[in-house]
C-alpha positions in Angstrom: -9.7 41.7 93.2 -9.0 38.4 91.6 -12.0 36.1 91.4 -11.4 32.6 92.7 -13.1 29.6 90.9 -13.1 26.3 92.6 -14.5 22.7 92.5 -15.8 20.8 95.5 -15.3 17.0 95.8 -18.2 14.8 96.5 -16.3 12.4 98.8 -14.5 14.7 101.2 -16.1 18.1 101.7 -14.8 20.9 104.0 -17.0 21.3 107.1 -17.6 24.9 108.1 -19.3 25.9 111.4 -20.1 29.4 112.7 -20.1 30.0 116.5 -21.6 33.2 117.7 -20.4 34.6 121.0 -23.7 33.8 122.7 -25.2 31.1 120.4 -24.0 28.4 118.1 -25.0 28.1 114.4 -23.7 25.2 112.3 -23.8 25.1 108.5 -22.5 22.2 106.4 -21.1 22.1 102.9 -23.0 21.5 99.7 -21.9 21.2 96.1 -21.6 24.5 94.4 -19.3 27.5 94.0 -19.2 28.7 97.6 -19.6 27.5 101.1 -22.1 29.8 102.7 -25.0 30.6 105.0 -27.0 33.6 106.0 -23.9 35.2 107.5 -20.8 34.2 105.5 -19.5 33.0 102.2 -16.2 31.1 102.0 -14.3 30.9 98.7 -11.4 28.7 97.9 -10.1 26.0 95.6 -11.5 22.6 96.3 -9.3 19.5 96.8 -10.2 16.2 95.3 -9.8 14.5 98.7 -9.3 16.6 101.8 -10.4 20.2 101.8 -9.4 23.6 100.4 -5.9 24.2 99.1 -3.6 26.6 100.9 -0.5 25.9 98.7 0.7 26.9 95.3 -0.7 30.5 95.6 -4.3 29.4 96.5 -6.3 31.3 99.1 -9.4 30.9 101.3 -11.6 34.0 101.6 -14.2 34.4 104.3 -16.7 37.3 103.7 -19.5 38.5 106.0 -22.8 39.0 104.2 -24.5 41.5 106.5 -21.7 43.4 108.3 -20.8 40.7 110.9 -17.4 41.1 112.5 -15.2 38.1 112.6 -13.4 37.8 115.9 -11.4 34.6 115.4 -11.2 31.5 113.2 -10.3 28.0 114.2 -9.1 25.8 111.4 -8.2 22.1 110.9 -5.4 21.0 108.6 -6.5 17.9 106.7 -3.3 17.4 104.8 0.2 18.8 105.3 0.0 19.7 109.0 3.5 18.5 109.8 6.0 21.3 110.3 3.4 24.1 109.8 4.7 27.0 111.9 8.2 25.7 111.6 10.8 25.2 108.9 9.5 28.3 107.0 6.1 26.7 106.5 3.6 29.4 107.5 -0.1 30.2 107.3 -0.5 33.9 106.6 -3.6 36.1 107.0 -4.9 39.5 106.0 -6.1 40.2 109.5 -5.2 38.8 112.9 -2.5 36.6 114.4 -2.0 32.8 113.8 -1.6 30.6 116.8 -0.3 27.2 115.6 -0.6 25.6 119.0 -4.4 25.9 119.0 -4.9 26.2 115.2 -6.5 29.6 115.7 -6.5 32.9 114.0 -7.0 35.5 116.8 -7.7 39.2 116.8 -9.3 39.3 113.4 -11.8 42.0 114.1 -12.8 42.5 110.4 -15.8 41.7 108.1 -13.5 39.6 105.8 -10.5 37.5 106.1 -8.0 36.1 103.5 -6.0 33.0 104.5 -3.0 31.9 102.4 0.4 30.3 102.8 4.0 30.7 101.9 4.1 27.1 100.7 4.5 27.2 96.9 4.9 23.5 96.0 2.2 21.5 94.1 3.5 18.0 94.7 2.2 15.8 97.5 5.3 16.4 99.6 4.4 20.1 100.0 0.6 20.1 100.2 -1.4 22.1 102.7 -5.2 21.7 102.9 -7.9 23.0 105.3 -10.8 20.6 105.9 -12.7 22.4 108.7 -13.2 26.0 109.6 -15.0 27.5 112.6 -15.9 31.2 112.5 -16.4 33.1 115.7 -18.2 36.4 115.1 -20.4 39.2 116.4 -23.5 40.3 114.5 -22.2 43.9 114.3 -25.5 45.6 114.0 -26.1 44.2 110.5 -29.4 46.1 110.7 -32.8 45.5 112.0 -35.3 47.5 113.9 -37.9 44.8 114.3 -39.1 44.7 117.9 -39.6 41.5 119.9 -40.1 38.7 117.4 -41.3 40.8 114.6 -39.6 40.8 111.2 -36.4 42.8 111.0 -36.6 45.7 108.5 -33.5 47.6 107.4 -34.0 51.4 107.7 -32.9 51.7 104.1 -36.3 50.3 103.0 -38.5 52.3 105.4 -40.9 55.0 104.5 -43.2 57.0 106.9 -46.4 59.0 106.5 -48.0 61.2 109.1 -51.7 62.0 109.4 -53.0 64.8 111.7 -56.4 65.0 113.1 -58.7 66.9 110.8 -56.3 66.7 107.9 -56.3 64.8 104.6 -56.0 61.1 105.5 -54.6 60.0 102.1 -50.8 59.5 101.8 -48.7 58.5 98.9 -48.9 54.8 99.7 -51.1 54.4 102.8 -54.4 55.9 104.0 -56.1 56.3 107.4 -59.8 56.0 107.8 -61.5 57.3 111.0 -65.0 58.4 111.7 -67.2 61.4 111.4 -65.9 63.0 114.6 -62.2 62.6 113.7 -59.6 60.0 114.7 -61.3 58.6 117.7 -61.0 55.1 119.2 -63.1 53.5 121.9 -66.9 53.4 122.3 -67.2 51.3 119.2 -65.1 53.7 117.1 -62.1 52.3 115.2 -59.4 53.5 112.9 -58.2 51.5 109.9 -54.8 51.9 108.2 -54.5 50.3 104.7 -52.8 50.7 101.3 -53.8 53.7 99.2 -54.9 52.8 95.7 -53.2 49.6 94.5 -49.9 50.0 96.4 -48.5 46.8 97.9 -47.2 47.8 101.3 -46.4 46.1 104.7 -46.9 48.2 107.8 -44.6 47.3 110.7 -45.0 50.1 113.2 -47.4 52.8 114.1 -46.9 55.8 116.4 -50.0 57.4 118.0 -50.2 60.8 119.6 -53.4 61.5 121.7 -54.8 64.9 122.4 -55.1 64.0 126.1 -53.7 61.2 128.3 -55.0 57.8 127.2 -55.2 55.0 129.8 -57.2 52.4 128.0 -56.2 49.2 126.2 -55.3 49.4 122.5 -56.0 46.4 120.2 -54.7 46.1 116.7 -53.5 42.7 115.4 -52.8 39.4 117.1 -49.2 39.4 118.2 -48.7 43.1 118.0 -47.1 45.0 121.0 -48.3 48.3 122.4 -45.9 50.4 124.4 -45.8 53.9 125.8 -47.7 56.0 128.3 -49.6 59.3 128.6 -50.3 60.8 125.2 -47.8 58.7 123.2 -48.3 55.0 122.2 -46.4 52.8 119.7 -47.8 49.7 118.1 -45.0 47.3 116.9 -44.4 43.7 115.9 -46.6 44.2 112.9 -46.0 43.0 109.3 -49.3 43.5 107.5 -50.8 45.4 104.6 -53.5 46.8 106.9 -54.7 46.9 110.5 -57.6 48.2 112.5 -57.1 50.0 115.9 -59.7 49.9 118.6 -60.0 50.1 122.4 -62.4 47.9 124.5 -62.0 50.0 127.7 -61.1 53.5 126.9 -61.7 56.3 124.4 -59.5 59.1 123.0 -58.9 61.5 120.2 -55.7 60.9 118.2 -54.1 64.1 117.1 -51.4 62.4 114.9 -50.6 59.0 113.4 -47.3 58.1 112.0 -47.2 54.9 109.9 -43.9 53.1 109.3 -44.0 50.8 106.3 -42.1 49.3 103.4 -43.2 49.0 99.8 -43.1 45.4 98.4 -41.7 44.3 95.0 -43.5 42.2 92.4 -43.5 38.5 93.1 -40.2 36.8 92.2 -39.2 33.2 92.2 -36.1 31.1 92.3 -35.7 27.3 91.7 -33.0 25.1 93.1 -32.2 21.4 93.3 -32.1 20.0 96.9 -30.4 16.7 96.1 -26.8 17.4 97.3 -26.9 19.1 100.7 -28.7 20.1 103.8 -28.8 23.9 103.6 -29.7 26.2 100.7 -29.7 30.0 100.4 -31.5 32.0 97.9 -32.3 35.7 97.3 -28.8 36.9 98.4 -28.9 34.8 101.5 -32.2 36.2 102.8 -34.1 32.9 102.3 -32.8 29.9 104.1 -33.9 26.3 103.5 -32.8 23.7 106.0 -33.5 19.9 106.1 -32.1 16.5 106.4 -30.3 15.0 103.4 -31.7 11.7 102.2 -29.3 8.9 101.5 -28.0 8.9 98.0 -29.1 11.9 95.9 -32.8 11.8 96.7 -33.3 15.2 98.4 -34.5 16.6 101.7 -36.5 14.2 103.8 -39.9 15.2 105.4 -41.1 11.7 106.5 -42.1 11.6 110.1 -42.2 7.8 110.2 -38.4 7.6 110.2 -36.5 10.3 112.1 -39.1 13.1 112.6 -37.5 14.9 109.6 -38.8 18.3 108.5 -37.9 21.0 106.0 -37.8 24.6 107.4 -38.0 27.7 105.2 -37.1 31.1 106.8 -36.6 34.6 105.4 -34.8 37.7 106.7 -34.8 41.5 106.5 -38.5 41.8 105.6 -38.6 39.4 102.7 -41.9 37.6 102.6 -42.5 34.1 101.3 -45.7 33.8 99.3 -45.7 30.3 97.7 -43.6 27.1 97.3 -43.7 24.6 94.5 -42.3 21.2 95.6 -41.2 18.3 93.4 -40.7 14.9 95.1 -38.1 12.3 94.1 -40.7 9.6 93.9 -44.4 9.5 93.6 -46.3 10.1 96.9 -48.8 7.2 97.1 -49.9 7.8 100.6 -53.4 8.8 101.5 -52.2 11.4 104.0 -51.0 14.7 102.4 -47.9 16.7 103.3 -48.4 19.3 106.0 -47.3 22.9 106.4 -47.4 25.2 109.5 -48.9 28.0 107.3 -50.5 28.2 103.9 -52.7 26.0 101.8 -51.4 22.6 100.5 -52.5 21.4 97.1 -51.6 18.2 95.3 -51.0 18.9 91.6 -50.0 15.3 90.8 -48.1 12.6 92.6 -44.7 14.4 92.1 -45.8 18.0 92.2 -47.3 19.8 95.2 -47.9 23.5 96.0 -48.1 25.4 99.2 -49.8 28.8 98.5 -51.2 31.7 100.6 -48.1 31.5 102.9 -47.5 35.3 103.3 -45.1 34.6 106.2 -41.4 34.8 107.0 -41.2 31.1 108.0 -42.8 27.8 107.6 -42.1 24.1 108.4 -43.0 21.2 106.0 -43.7 17.7 107.2 -45.3 14.4 106.2 -47.0 12.0 108.7 -45.5 9.0 106.9 -48.0 6.1 107.1 -45.6 3.6 105.5 -42.2 3.1 107.0 -40.9 1.3 103.9 -40.4 4.6 102.0 -38.8 7.9 102.6 -40.5 11.1 101.3 -37.9 13.5 99.9 -38.1 16.8 98.1 -35.6 17.0 95.2 -36.6 20.5 93.8 -38.1 23.6 95.4 -39.2 26.8 93.8 -39.6 29.7 96.2 -41.9 32.6 95.4 -41.3 35.7 97.4 -41.7 39.5 97.6 -39.1 41.8 99.1 -39.0 45.4 100.3 -38.2 48.0 97.7 -35.0 49.8 98.4 -35.1 53.6 98.4 -33.3 54.7 95.2 -31.9 57.8 97.0 -30.9 58.6 100.5 -30.1 62.1 101.6 -27.4 62.2 104.3 -26.9 65.3 106.5 -23.3 66.2 107.1 -21.6 68.5 109.7 -19.1 71.3 109.1 -15.4 71.0 110.1 -12.1 72.2 108.8 -13.6 73.8 105.7 -15.7 70.8 104.6 -18.8 68.8 105.6 -18.3 65.4 107.1 -20.4 62.4 108.0 -20.3 58.6 108.0 -22.6 56.3 106.0 -23.7 52.6 106.1 -26.3 50.6 104.2 -27.0 46.9 104.5 -29.5 46.9 101.7 -27.5 47.7 98.6 -24.5 49.6 97.1 -24.7 53.4 97.0 -22.9 55.9 94.7 -21.7 59.1 96.3 -22.3 62.3 94.2 -19.7 64.4 92.5 -18.0 66.6 95.1 -18.2 63.9 97.8 -15.1 61.8 98.7 -15.5 58.3 100.2 -13.0 56.8 102.6 -12.6 53.5 104.4 -10.8 53.5 107.8 -8.1 51.1 109.0 -7.3 50.9 112.7 -4.0 49.2 113.5 -3.2 49.4 117.2 -3.5 53.1 118.0 -3.1 54.3 114.4 -5.8 55.2 112.0 -5.2 55.3 108.2 -7.7 56.7 105.8 -7.9 55.3 102.3 -10.0 56.8 99.6 -12.5 54.8 97.6 -11.7 56.3 94.2 -14.9 55.3 92.4 -17.1 56.6 95.2 -19.2 53.4 95.5 -20.1 52.4 99.0 -20.3 48.6 99.1 -23.2 47.1 100.9 -22.5 46.4 104.6 -19.3 48.6 104.6 -19.1 51.7 106.8 -17.4 54.7 105.3 -16.5 58.3 106.0 -17.9 61.0 103.6 -16.1 64.3 103.0 -18.2 66.8 101.0 -18.4 70.3 99.8 -22.2 70.3 100.5 -24.2 69.9 103.7 -26.8 67.5 102.2 -25.3 64.5 100.4 -27.6 62.5 98.1 -26.5 58.9 97.9 -27.9 57.0 94.9 -28.6 53.2 94.7 -26.4 51.5 92.2 -26.0 47.9 90.9 -22.3 48.6 90.1 -19.6 47.0 92.2 -16.8 49.1 93.6 -13.4 48.5 91.9 -11.7 49.4 95.1 -10.8 46.9 97.8 -12.6 47.2 101.1 -10.4 44.7 102.9 -9.1 46.0 106.2 -12.0 48.4 106.7 -12.4 48.8 110.5 -15.7 50.6 110.6 -18.9 49.1 112.0 -22.3 50.1 110.9 -26.0 50.2 111.9 -29.1 50.7 109.8 -31.2 51.7 112.9 -30.5 54.2 115.7 -28.8 52.4 118.6 -27.4 53.2 122.0 -23.6 52.8 122.5 -23.2 49.0 121.8 -19.9 48.7 123.7 -19.3 51.5 126.2 -15.7 52.5 126.5 -14.7 51.1 123.1 -16.9 53.0 120.6 -15.8 56.1 118.8 -18.0 58.4 116.7 -16.9 61.0 114.2 -17.0 64.6 115.4 -15.3 68.0 115.3 -13.7 70.0 118.1 -11.5 73.1 117.7 -8.9 71.6 120.1 -8.3 68.5 118.0 -10.2 69.0 114.7 -12.0 66.3 112.8 -11.5 62.9 114.6 -13.1 59.9 116.1 -14.1 60.8 119.6 -15.0 58.3 122.4 -18.7 58.0 122.7 -20.5 58.4 126.0 -21.9 55.2 127.5 -25.4 56.7 126.9 -24.6 58.2 123.5 -26.4 57.1 120.4 -25.4 56.2 116.8 -27.9 57.3 114.1 -29.5 55.1 111.5 -27.3 54.4 108.4 -24.2 55.6 110.3 -20.8 54.0 110.9 -18.6 54.0 113.9 -15.2 52.9 115.1 -14.8 50.1 117.7 -11.4 49.9 119.5 -10.3 47.5 122.2 -7.3 46.7 124.4 -4.8 49.5 124.8 -6.3 51.5 121.9 -9.6 52.0 123.8 -7.8 54.2 126.3 -7.5 57.0 123.8 -9.9 59.9 124.1 -9.9 60.3 120.4 -8.2 59.1 117.2 -6.9 61.5 114.6 -6.2 60.5 111.0 -2.9 59.5 109.5 -2.3 62.3 107.0 0.5 60.3 105.3 -2.4 58.6 103.7 -5.2 60.7 102.3 -7.0 62.2 105.3 -10.7 62.6 106.0 -13.6 61.9 108.1 -16.5 62.9 110.4 -19.9 61.7 111.5 -22.8 63.9 112.5 -22.7 62.5 116.1 -22.7 65.7 118.1 -19.7 66.5 120.3 -22.2 66.8 123.2 -22.8 63.1 122.9 -19.2 62.2 123.3 -17.1 61.7 126.5 -16.2 65.0 128.1 -12.6 65.9 127.4 -10.8 68.9 128.8 -9.8 71.7 126.4 -6.6 70.1 125.1 -3.9 71.9 123.2 -1.3 69.1 122.6 -1.7 65.3 122.3 0.8 62.6 121.5 0.1 60.1 118.7 -1.7 57.8 121.1 -4.3 60.5 121.9 -2.9 61.3 125.4 -2.7 64.9 126.5 0.8 66.2 126.9 1.6 69.2 129.2 5.3 69.4 128.5 6.1 67.9 125.1 9.7 66.8 124.3 11.1 66.0 120.9 8.8 64.1 118.6 5.6 64.4 116.6 2.5 65.7 118.4 -1.1 66.7 117.5 -1.5 70.5 118.0 -4.9 71.9 117.3 -5.7 68.9 115.1 -2.4 69.2 113.0 0.7 67.0 113.1 3.7 69.1 114.4 7.3 68.0 114.7 8.8 69.2 118.0 12.7 69.6 117.8 
């Protein structure tokens, strides 16, 4: 795919806003190579005056970062609006339909969108420029299994270790310490879970199995949540290297503990200037810095004496902020120091300050401002952070069907390479028709759902830093990194195999589930009436997920279907699906 390089003007910058279906998120432009936030990047060629070019072969590309599905896009034409939609002056898109009356691209339903035009001129009489874009989107199960308000951790990073009563309490990365009588809690007895040796881990969930029913209260960490009943309890909303479990009003013997945790990387850092914008994104969009831009090129304001200005730093997907180095535009001569919601603030000199011991996913920086004559602004920030270590390999179980093994795959953590003997396919749903297109290099791009066809039951996917040379545009598959219940009953299809129709996408029961690191098809409108979708064998065919047929909507034993997936009792002339194969009836 061609890379697009572009320059942004300082005087007139394109404004981009993202509106979720249930909440609104706004992000503004800043000088750089892309417009972007934690959800999207937008690439184009910058105008000197009024937006992004859509003439002379230039394009605007909107890409989701974490598997979000774009539903529609509203645009504003800053220059060249006259006659667009008439006189052979059109805006063209890779997905969706353009409505010129409302300046909207509808029915996008994709994780990426390319906007272009048939206007080829480069003189001022034939210019077309977009100066504002609004993206409507759904989160699309970009992947988190954090409960309540705990940090979201993609399953790709998660490791587990179990410890049975009376067994060895040392795991590869974590250990459990009980007492002389076993894993008891209550009556002054506690259980401690902590890193084994020098491993740097973060525990985020613990499952407890008691030998007998336990009715007492379980204490662990402030803010943690305990759920369950009888002999099973779960402690969640944790993000800590260790915790101690106790009970003030009950006692019980724990027969098994399962610890869910992630290994953390060495500390990393990234420095960026904050003089030319209000939002900044580092670490692949997983750290977000938001503030108020000072007049001129001074930086982000934190002076409470003026407009109650603050700078907020937030991280996502388990990334942990450990330290910030701050450089101020001017010397801070005030007697009152800057303030942070977490961490220890240290003044190195009048320009340089450090916030250390943060160890949190968010913080807010302020300054009381005891002199209203001056603004306090940060013009450079260095973020120190640790991030979960991604599993280098993932073993995916596949199900048999039509002489091969089939499954789907999805990861929001990184790219994965399929092994030799496994074919990778993207899926395109257009109306009631599915087309399968093979990814020749076998690389599954991060946040893209795929179908895997293999000669082996267990498929080992290997982490890779390589980028796929194939184009994932048009891929209709959604994905999830954690096990979920049907997210849209009536419209969701999972891959399966039945003798009556073969390998296909079958409608999922309303109570059906989709496994972690799996992909699924989401249809709507008339397409959602189909009981299943078979593949277009005119393209290279494939595909099936390990979602069991028992989890799908009950369908009668069907012998013949039309191409819309409807059962046919008395077929006439035409093409039909008979036992999973296309047959021409004459």
